[in-house]
C-alpha positions, 0 to 999 in steps of 0.5 A: 500500500502506497502512503504519502507522508506530508510535512511542513505545515503550520501557522505563519504571518501574512507575507511569510513563507512555508515549505511543504514536503510529501514523501512516498512511503515506499519504493514504487515503480514509477511516479508520474504526476505529482501535485498539491491541492488545497481545501479551505473551510466551506470551499471545494478542493482546488488544484494548487500546482502540478509537476510532471515526471519530466519537470513540467509545471502548472499553477493555479493563477492565484499561486503563480509567482508566489508558489513553486512546486518541485520534485526529487525523483530519487527520493520520491518526494514533492515539495511546495515552496510557498512565499508571500503567503496571504490569509486566503491561502489558509487551507488544508493542503493535500499531496497527490501522486499518480503511480502507474495508473493509480491515484494516491492522496495524502492525509492533508496538512494545515496551513494557517496564515494570520493577518 
């Protein structure tokens, strides 16, 4: 069973930075897309950023220029560097990975930005 271990969340003041990490718990054959999603209270889960195996990235418009997604294929880990955080970035952030043709989600990690 593949599990995703997320870390790096917490509370930060507006304008601050956080770096999220998500590691796949065991060796897997091939990880394709890796991504971060988030869900704020009372809102639907939304895509934050995705990164393909080759490194191609996509960002939601509101995160572009402030957030940066990266991955280390040797460590089966994906990162999300979040800068210039705003109170509206407060949410539970979820890691997503696609292993072969199966989808896996992390348990979610809280990010709180205070004004």
